[in-house]
MARKE-943938 format. One record per residue: x, y, z of N, C-alpha, C in turn. Coordinates in steps of 0.1 Angstrom, whole numbers, plus 2048, in hexadecimal, padded with zeros to 3 digits. Layout:
# residues N
XYZXYZXYZ/...
This chain:
# residues 385
B9BD4CEF0BA3D40EEBBAFD48EE7/BBBD40EEABCAD45EE7BCFD3FEDB/BD6D47ED2BDCD3CEC9BEAD3AECF/BEBD2BECDBF7D26ED0C00D23EC5/BFBD23EB7C02D21EADC01D2EEA2/C0BD31E9CC0BD3EE93C01D3AE86/BF7D44E84BF0D42E79BF6D43E6B/BF4D39E62BFBD39E58BFCD47E4E/BF1D4FE51BF0D5CE47BF9D65E50/C00D63E5AC06D6BE61C16D6CE5E/C19D64E55C28D62E52C2AD65E42/C33D6DE41C36D71E32C41D64E2D/C44D65E21C4BD58E1CC57D55E22/C5ED60E26C6CD5FE2EC69D5BE3D/C5FD60E42C5CD5AE50C55D4CE50/C4FD48E47C4AD3AE46C56D30E43/C60D34E3BC6BD2EE38C73D2AE45/C74D34E4CC7DD34E58C73D2CE62/C66D2BE63C60D25E6BC5ED15E69/C61D11E5CC61D04E57C6DCFCE5A/C77D05E5AC85CFFE5AC87CF5E69/C83CFAE77C85CF2E81C7BCE6E82/C70CE7E79C67CDDE77C6BCD1E6C/C78CD3E68C7ECC9E5EC77CCAE50/C72CD3E4DC6DCD6E3EC77CE0E38/C79CDDE2DC82CE5E23C7BCF3E21/C82CFBE1BC7FD0AE1AC77D0BE0D/C76D01E04C6FD02DF7C61CFFDFB/C5ECFAE05C51CF5E0AC47D02E0C/C4ED0DE10C49D19E12C41D1FE06/C49D1FDFAC43D23DEDC38D1CDEB/C37D0EDEDC2DD05DE8C1FD08DF2/C22D0CDFFC18D0FE09C11D1AE04/C1AD24DFFC13D30DFDC0BD30DF0/C0FD27DE6C07D26DDBBFAD1FDDF/BFAD14DE6BECD11DEABE5D19DF3/BE9D22DFBBE2D2CE04BDDD37DF8/BE6D3FDF3BE4D49DEDBE0D4BDDD/BE4D3EDD7BE2D3FDC8BD6D34DC5/BD5D2ADCEBC8D20DCCBBED20DD6/BC0D27DDEBB5D29DEBBB3D1ADF1/BBED14DF4BBDD08DFCBC2D0AE0B/BBCD09E14BBED0AE20BBFCFFE2C/BB9CF4E24BBBCE7E2CBC7CDEE29/BD1CDCE32BDDCD6E30BDBCC9E28/BD1CC1E28BCFCB6E23BCDCB8E12/BCBCC5E0EBCACC7E00BD7CCCDFA/BE3CCCE03BEFCCFDFEBF4CC2DF7/BF0CBEDEBBF3CB0DE6C02CB0DE2/C0BCBADE2C17CB7DDEC21CB7DED/C1ACB6DF7C1FCB3E04C1ECA4E09/C24C9FE10C23C8FE15C1AC92E21/C12C87E24C08C87E2FC11C8BE3B/C1DC8AE3CC25C8CE4AC26C9AE4A/C2BCA0E3DC2ECAFE3DC20CB5E40/C14CB0E3BC08CB7E3EC06CB7E4C/C0ACADE53C03CACE61C0CCB5E6A/C1ACB6E65C23CC0E6BC1ECCFE6B/C19CD0E5FC14CE0E5CC08CE1E67/BFFCD8E66BF2CDAE6DBF5CDAE7D/BFDCD1E81C01CD3E90C09CDFE94/C0ECE7E8BC18CF3E8FC12D00E8B/C07D00E81C03D0CE7CBF3D0CE7D/BEED19E7EBE0D1AE7FBDBD1CE71/BD1D16E6CBCCD17E5CBBED1CE5F/BB9D1DE6ABAAD23E6CBA6D2EE62/B9CD2EE5AB96D3AE55B8ED42E5F/B8AD4EE59B81D56E63B74D50E60/B6AD52E6DB5FD4CE6BB56D57E67/B4DD52E5DB43D5DE58B36D5CE60/B33D67E66B29D66E6EB1CD6BE65/B1DD74E5CB13D7AE55B19D7EE48/B11D79E3BB13D7FE2FB08D86E2A/B09D92E25AFED99E1FB02D9BE11/AF7D9DE08AFADA2DFCAF0DACDF7/AF5DB8DF4AEDDC5DF0AE5DC2DE3/ADDDCBDE0AD7DCADD4ADDDCFDC8/AEBDD6DCBAF3DDADC0AFFDD1DC0/B00DC4DC6B0ADBCDC5B15DBCDCF/B13DC6DD8B1EDC6DE2B1BDBCDEB/B28DB6DF2B26DAADFBB2DDB0E07/B27DACE14B2CDB2E20B2CDA5E29/B3ADA4E2EB3BD97E37B3ED9BE46/B37D97E50B3AD98E5FB41D8CE62/B4FD8EE65B56D83E6AB59D83E78/B5AD77E7DB5CD75E8CB69D70E8C/B70D76E95B7ED73E98B80D6AEA2/B8DD65EA6B8FD5AEAFB8AD5EEBC/B8AD69EC0B87D6EECEB79D72ED1/B71D71EC5B64D75EC7B5FD81EC1/B6BD8BEBDB68D98EB6B63D97EA8/B61D9EEA5B57DA1E95B5EDADE8E/B5FDAAE80B62DB4E78B5ADB3E6B/B5BDBFE64B52DBEE57B5CDC2E4C/B59DBAE41B61DBBE34B57DBBE29/B59DC5E20B50DC8E15B55DC4E06/B50DBDDFFB54DBCDEFB4ADC5DE7/B53DCEDDDB4BDD6DD7B4CDD4DC7/B44DCDDBFB47DC9DB1B44DD6DAA/B4BDD7D9EB4BDE1D95B4CDDAD87/B4ADE2D7EB4DDDCD6EB59DD8D6C/B62DE0D70B71DE0D6CB7ADDAD77/B75DD7D85B7DDD4D90B74DCFD9A/B7BDCCDA6B72DC7DB2B7BDCADBD/B76DD2DC6B7EDD9DD2B79DD3DDE/B83DCDDE4B7FDCADF3B84DD4DFD/B7ADD7E07B7DDE2E12B7EDD9E1F/B89DDBE23B8EDD1E2EB8FDD9E3B/B8FDD4E47B90DDAE53B9FDD8E5A/BA1DE1E63BB0DDEE69BAFDDFE77/BA2DE3E7DB9FDE3E8AB92DDCE8E/B91DD7E9CB85DD4E9DB7EDE2EA6/B75DE9EA0B71DF4EA3B79DFFE9F/B79E0AEA7B81E17EA3B83E20EAD/B8DE26EAEB90E2FEBAB8EE3FEB7/B8BE43EAAB8EE50EA4B7FE56EA7/B75E52EA8B67E55EACB64E61EA0/B66E5FE96B61E6AE8CB53E6AE8C/B4CE78E8DB3EE76E8FB34E74E86/B39E71E79B30E6CE6DB32E60E6B/B3BE57E71B3DE4AE6EB38E40E77/B31E35E73B28E2BE7CB33E24E82/B3FE1FE7CB48E19E85B4CE20E91/B4DE2CE91B51E35E9CB48E33EA9/B3DE2DEA7B33E2BEB3B37E1FEBA/B42E16EB5B46E0CEBAB54E0DEBE/B55E0DECCB64E0FED1B6FE03ECA/B7CE09ECBB86E00EC8B87DF5ED0/B85DE8ECCB87DDCED6B95DD8ED5/B9CDD5ECABADDD2EC7BAEDD4EB7/BBBDD4EB7BC0DD3EA6BBFDC7EA3/BBEDC6E96BBEDBAE90BCCDB6E8E/BCFDA9E8EBDBDA2E8BBDDDA1E7D/BEBD9FE77BECDA0E69BE6D94E63/BE4D88E68BDED7DE61BD0D7EE5F/BC9D89E69BBBD8BE69BB8D93E5D/BC1D9DE5BBBFDA5E4DBC1D9EE41/BCBD95E41BCBD8DE36BC2D83E33/BBCD80E3DBB0D74E3DBA5D7CE37/BA2D88E39B96D8FE34B98D8DE26/BA4D90E20BA5D8FE11BA5D80E0C/BA9D77E13BA7D69E0FB9CD66E10/B93D69E1BB85D63E1BB7CD6AE12/B7FD76E0EB77D7BE02B78D74DF6/B85D71DF2B88D6ADE7B80D5BDE8/B81D56DF2B7BD48DF5B6ED49DF1/B65D53DF6B58D55DF7B54D59DE6/B5BD61DE0B5BD63DD3B60D59DC7/B67D50DCDB6BD45DC6B75D4CDBB/B7ED52DC1B87D5CDB9B96D56DBA/B98D4BDB4BA7D47DB5BAAD43DA8/BACD4BD9EBB3D4AD92BC1D47D91/BC6D40D89BD4D3ED8ABDCD4CD87/BD7D53D7CBDDD5FD78BD5D6CD7C/BDAD77D7BBD3D84D7FBC7D87D78/BC7D83D6ABBCD84D62BB0D7DD67/BA3D82D66B96D7CD6DB95D7DD7B/B9ED84D82B9BD88D90B8FD90D94/B87D8BD9CB7AD91DA0B7ED9DDAB/B88D99DB2B8EDA0DBDB99DAADB8/B9BDB5DB5BA6DBADADBABDC6DB6/BA4DCBDC0BAADD6DC9BA4DD4DD7/BAEDD9DDDBADDD8DECBAFDE6DF3/BA5DECDF9BA5DF8E01BA4DF7E10/BADDFBE19BABDFBE28BA6E08E2B/B97E05E2BB8EE0EE2DB83E0AE34/B83DFEE3CB79DFAE44B79DFEE53/B79DF5E5DB77DF8E68B84DFBE6F/B87E07E74B94E09E7BB9BE13E74/BA6E19E7ABB1E21E73BBDE19E70/BBFE17E64BCBE0DE63BD8E14E68/BDCE20E69BE6E24E6CBE8E22E7C/BDFE20E83BDEE1DE90BE3E0EE93/BE4E09E8ABE8DF8E8ABF1DF5E7F/BFAE00E7DC03E00E71C0CDF2E70/C10DEEE7BC1BDE3E79C14DD6E75/C08DD3E78C00DC9E73BFBDCAE66/BF7DD7E64BF3DD9E53BFBDD7E49/C0ADDFE4DC15DDDE46C18DCEE43/C18DC5E4EC1DDB8E4AC11DB1E43/C06DB2E45BFBDADE3DBFCDB0E30/BFEDBCE2CBFEDC2E1DC0CDBBE15/C18DBAE1DC21DB5E16C1FDA7E14/C18D9FE1BC13D93E17C0CD93E0A/C00D9BE0BBF6D9CE00BFDDA0DF1/C08DA9DF3C0DDAEDE8C18DA4DE1/C1DD9CDE9C29D92DE6C25D8CDD8/C2DD8DDCEC2CD86DC1C27D77DC2/C2ED70DCCC2CD62DCFC1ED5EDD6/C19D69DD8C0DD64DE1C01D6CDD9/BF8D77DE0BECD7ADD7BF1D83DCC/BFBD89DCEC02D90DC4BFAD9DDC1/BF5DA4DC9BEFDB1DC7BF8DBCDC5/BF7DC6DBBC01DCFDB9BFEDDCDC3/C08DE5DC1C08DEFDCDBFCDFADC8/BF9DFBDBABEEE02DB5BE3DFDDB7/BE1DF2DBDBD4DEADBEBCFDEDDCF/BD8DF1DD6BD6DF1DE5BD7E00DE9/BCBE05DF1BCCE11DF5BCBE11E03/BD0E19E0BBD0E1BE19BC8E27E1E/BBEE29E26BB9E35E27BBBE37E38/BC0E44E3BBC2E49E46BB9E54E49/BB7E57E57BAFE64E5ABBAE6EE5D/BC7E6BE5DBD0E75E60BD9E72E6A/BE0E65E6BBE9E61E76BF7E67E6F/BFAE72E71C07E78E6CC12E71E6E/C18E6CE79C25E66E7AC27E59E70/C1CE53E6DC1BE46E67C1AE47E57/C17E55E52C13E55E44C20E54E3C/C2CE58E3FC38E55E36C3AE47E35/C37E3DE3EC39E30E3EC33E28E34/C27E2DE30C20E27E25C27E26E18/C2FE31E14C36E31E09C44E2AE0B/C4BE2AE16C57E24E17C56E14E1B/C4BE10E1EC4AE01E23C41DFAE17/C36E00E12C2DDF9E08C2CE01DFB/C2DE0FDFAC2CE14DEDC1EE13DE7/C12E11DF0C07E0FDECC01E1EDEA/BF3E1DDE4BEBE2BDE5BE9E31DF1/BE8E3DDF2BE2E45DFFBD7E4ADFD/BCCE49E07BC2E51E08BBFE58E15/BBAE63E15BB9E6AE21BAAE6FE24/BA4E6BE2FB98E70E33B98E7DE38/B95E88E2FB96E95E31B8AE9CE38/B82E9CE30B71EA0E35B70EAEE3A/B7BEB8E39B7AEC4E3DB84ECDE38/B87EDBE36B91EDFE31B97EEAE3C/B8FEEAE48B95EF3E51B93EEBE5F/B9EEEFE67B9DEE7E76B92EE8E7E/B89EF3E7FB7FEF4E87B74EEAE82/B70EE8E75B67EDEE71B6CED2E72/B7AECFE6FB7EEC2E6FB7EEBCE7D/B84EC4E87B83EBEE94B75EBCE97/B6BEC2E94B5EEC0E9BB59EB0E96/B5CEAEE88B57EA2E83B62E97E86/B6FE9AE86B79E8FE87B84E95E93/B83E8FE9FB89E93EABB99E91EA9/B9CE88EA0BABE85E9EBB1E93E97/BABE9DE93BB1EA9E8FBB7EB1E9B/BB3EADEA6BB8EB4EB5BC6EB0EB5/BCAEA3EB1BD8E9FEB4BDEEA3EA8/BD9E9FE9BBE3EA5E90BDAEAFE87/BDAEBAE89BD2EC5E81BD6EC4E72/BCEECCE6BBD1ECCE5DBDEED1E59/BE4EDCE5FBF2EDFE5DBFCED3E5C/BFBECBE66C06EBFE67C01EB5E5E/BF5EB2E5ABF1EA9E52BF4EAFE44/BF2EB8E42BF7EBCE32C05EBEE2F/C0CEC1E39C1CEBFE39C1EEB1E36/C1AEA9E3EC1EE9AE3CC1BE96E2F/C0EE9AE28C0BE94E1BC13E9BE11/C18EA8E12C1FEB1E09C2CEA9E08/C2FEA1E13C3EE9CE13C3DE8EE0F/C31E88E0CC2EE7BE0AC35E79DFA/C3FE71DFCC44E6BDEDC3CE64DE4/C35E69DDBC2BE64DD3C31E5DDC7/C2DE52DC4C33E4ADB6C2FE54DAC/C35E51D9EC33E57D93C23E55D90/C1DE5FD8AC0FE5ED87C05E5AD92/C08E5BD9EBFFE57DA8BF9E66DB0/BF0E66DB6BEAE70DBEBE4E6DDC9/BE5E75DD5BDDE73DE1BCDE74DDE/BC7E6CDE4BB9E6CDE4BB3E72DF1/BABE7BDF1BA4E83DFCB94E7FDFC/B91E77E07B83E72E0AB7DE7EE10/B71E7FE0AB6BE8DE11B5CE8AE10/B56E85E1CB48E84E1DB3FE8FE1D/B33E90E17B2CE9BE15B21E9DE20/B24EA5E2AB1AEA8E34B13EB3E33/B05EB5E34AFCEBEE31B00ECEE3A/B03ED7E36B04EE4E3DB10EE2E48/B19ED6E45B25ED6E4CB32EDAE47/B33ED3E3AB40ED4E35B40ED6E25/B32EDAE21B2FED9E12B2DEE7E09/B31EF1E10B2DEFEE0BB37F03E00/B35F0BDF9B40F0FDEFB4CF15DF7/B4AF1CE01B55F20E0AB5DF14E0D/B5AF08E10B60EFDE14B67EF8E09/B61EF7DFCB67EF2DF1B76EFEDEE/B73F0BDEFB7BF12DEBB88F11DF4/B85F0EE02B91F0DE0DB97F00E09/B8EEF6E04B97EE8E00BA2EEBDF5/B9CEF3DEABA6EF7DDFBB1EFDDE5/BB1F05DECBBDF0CDF0BC5F02DFB/BBFEF8E02BC5EF1E0ABCFEE8E03/BC9EE3DF6BD2ED8DEFBDAEDFDE4/BDBEEADE2BE2EF1DD7BF0EEADD6/BF2EE6DC9BFFEE1DC5C01ED2DCA/BF8ECBDD0BF9EBFDD5BF0EB4DC9/BFAEABDC5BF3EA1DBBBE9E99DC4/BD9E9DDBFBD1E95DC6BC4E95DBE/BBBE8FDC7BADE8FDC0BA5E8EDCD/B97E8EDCBB8CE90DD6B82E83DD2/B7FE7CDDCB73E73DDAB68E7ADE4/B5EE7FDDDB54E87DE4B4AE7ADE7/B46E78DF5B3FE6CDF7B31E72DFE/B28E6EDF6B1AE72E00B1AE6CE0C/B15E74E15B14E6EE24B09E61E25/B0DE57E29B06E4AE2AAFEE49E39/AF4E4CE3BAEDE4BE47AEEE3EE4E/AEEE3DE5AAEEE31E64AE1E35E6E/ADDE2AE76AD5E2BE81ADAE36E8B/AD4E41E8CADAE4CE97AE1E54E92/AE6E54E85AF0E5EE7FAEBE6DE81/AF8E75E87AF1E83E88AF1E8CE7D/AF5E87E72AF7E90E67AEFE8DE5B/AEDE95E52AE5E92E46AEDE93E3A/AE9E8FE2EAF3E8FE21AF1E9BE1B/AFAEA3E15AF8EB0E0DAEEEA9E02/AE7EB7DFDADDEB3DF2AE5EB1DE6/ADFEA9DDDAE5EA6DD0AECEB1DC8/AE3EBCDC9AE8EC8DC1AF4ECFDC8/AF4ECEDD6AFFED5DDDB0CECCDDA/B0CEBEDDAB17EB7DD8B1CEB8DC9/B13EBADBEB17EBEDB1B1FECBDB0/B18ED4DB7B1FEE2DB6B2DEE1DBE/B2DEDBDC9B3AED9DCFB45ED1DC6/B3FEC8DC1B49EC2DB6B4DEC9DAC/B46ED1DA5B47EDAD9AB52EE5D9E/B50EEADABB59EF4DADB67EF1DB0/B69EE2DB4B76EDBDB5B7BED9DA7/B72ED4D9FB77ED1D91B7BEDCD89/B75EE8D8AB78EF6D85B86EFAD8A/B8AEF5D94B97EF8D9ABA2EEFD94/B9DEE6D8BBA9EDAD88BA9ECFD90/BA0ECCD99BA0EC2DA2B97EB8D9D/B9DEAAD9BB91EA0D9AB8AE9DDA8/B7CE9CDA6B73E9CDAFB68E94DAE/B69E87DABB5CE7FDA9B54E7DDB2/B46E7ADB1B3EE78DBDB3DE67DBE/B41E63DCAB40E54DC9B32E4FDCA/B30E45DC4B23E3FDC3B22E37DCE/B17E39DD6B13E31DE4B10E23DE0/B17E1ADE5B15E0BDE3B13E04DF2/B0ADF9DF1B06DF0DFAAFFDF8E05/AF9E03E04AF4E0BE0EAE9E02E16/AE2DF8E0DAD7DF2E11ADADE7E1D/AE7DE4E1CAEBDDCE27AF5DE1E31/AF7DEEE31AFFDF8E3AB0EDF3E36/B10DF1E2AB1EDEEE23B24DFBE20/B1EE05E1EB24E11E18B2EE19E21/B36E21E19B42E27E22B3AE2FE2F/B44E2AE39B3EE31E48B31E28E4F/B2DE1EE49B23E18E4FB27E0BE56/B35E08E57B36DF8E5BB38DFAE6A/B31DF0E70B33DEFE80B2DDE2E84/B36DDAE8BB32DCCE90B2EDD0E9F/B26DC7EA4B21DC8EB3B29DC2EBE/B34DBCEBAB3CDB2EC3B41DBCECD/B44DC9ECCB4BDD2ED6B40DD8EDD/B3ADD6EEAB30DDDEF0B35DE9EF7/B41DECEF6B44DFAEFBB44E03EEF/B42E10EF1B42E19EE6B47E27EEB/B47E2EEE2B4DE3DEE3B42E47EDC/B37E43EDFB2EE4EEDCB2DE5BEE1/B2CE64EDBB2FE74EDFB1FE75EE3/B1EE7FEF2B14E84EF3B11E8FEEC/B17E94EE4B14E9EEDBB0BE9CED3/B09E8EECFAFDE8AEC6AF5E80ECC/AEAE86ED4ADFE7DEDCADBE72ED2/AD8E76EC5AD2E6CEBEADCE5FEBC/AE8E60EBBAF2E54EBCAF2E4EEC9/AF2E57ED5AF1E4FEE3AE4E47EE3/AD9E4DEDDACCE47EE0ACDE38EDA/AD5E37ECDAD4E29EC7AE1E21ECE/AECE27ECEAF8E1FED3AFDE1FEE0/AF9E28EE6AFFE2DEF4AFAE22EFE/B01E21F09AFEE19F13AF3E1EF1D/AEEE19F29AE6E1EF33AEAE2CF38/AF8E2CF3CAFCE36F43AFEE43F3A/B00E42F2EB02E4BF24AF4E51F20/AE9E47F1FADDE4DF1CAD6E56F28/AD9E50F34AD6E57F41ADCE66F41/AE9E68F3DAEFE74F3BAE8E7FF33/AE0E7AF29ADAE82F20ACEE8AF29/ACAE84F35AC3E8EF40AB7E94F38/AB7EA0F3AAABEA8F36AAEEB0F2B/AB7EA9F22AB9EB1F16AAEEAEF0B/AA9EB9F05A9FEB6EFCAA4EB4EEE/AA2EA8EE9AA7EA5EDBA9CEA1ED3/A98EA6EC7A90EA2EBCA95E97EB4/A91E8BEB3A95E80EABA8DE81E9F/A93E7AE94A8BE7BE88A80E70E8A/A82E66E91A79E5CE93A6CE5EE9E/A6FE6AEA4A68E6EEAFA58E72EAC/
């Protein structure tokens, strides 16, 4: 299916104003339309009651108002909600809502699949199918608000308060669409999310990092996961292209706003990156940089090649960072029973994959017939054998 009409979520207010002009609609209609879309959650033009029937039909004829299709909605025991959305071309993405006492965070995707192939990440077993368009990124937030019935007229009482680009894909490999989508989401006349309420997470796409500050001014998180090139390259192949020296140089040059810090995400992998020596190397790596760590217990998935560090080891690791003056809270695992936790997202719409033969257990679950055949006579002991 090919879109012949622009999706209404793809246009910022100026773009919509310009698009209305040749249709004979005055510019002030753009503000009215945005109010219906982003402040009241009405996407059927027949509900735009301050527009004439003729103007409603003009909009329907010239713009696509279709929502994302919900294929599956899952609710975890701890209140986490995960949606599997089907896109117009049949591909699928996952989006997760994480409710907490003082806020509600939506984890959104930026790509269908991922090209990074981080060894500990479930999404990395699904190859990149394509980038999401700006309207598909905006639509994840709009759909979550619809499903949560979260359309208050004022900011007070919002269920969805924070957005993190930490779902499927590397946001900075799809930067233009991510930027355009976030500018729509942040617009005061639209959803009105503040820059402090949005966090973009990157695995280290160095050339694009500076643009986050200049274009958006939102919060920056970095998937670090190792303090040295040897370990990081083994679990994150992107480190071959942009090693730690280049990444840290970009981060030290990043123009942080007042009272803000860079967040480092660090998944705890048993006997891989969790020793006292690793902690000491981290302390040295970030010396003088305003930052904090989120220590993430590894969330297993079918065929995953790693184990989570022991609870005592994670606690000792966190204390070592804390004694050096670094905030290092241990992130509580949420939504694990529905594979909605960090690193567990994966749809099945892309049949291609980038599974590495280095991890036969992963190939066994996600590999195609040719990949499985390549295992040949390699002897592997699986946990369920």
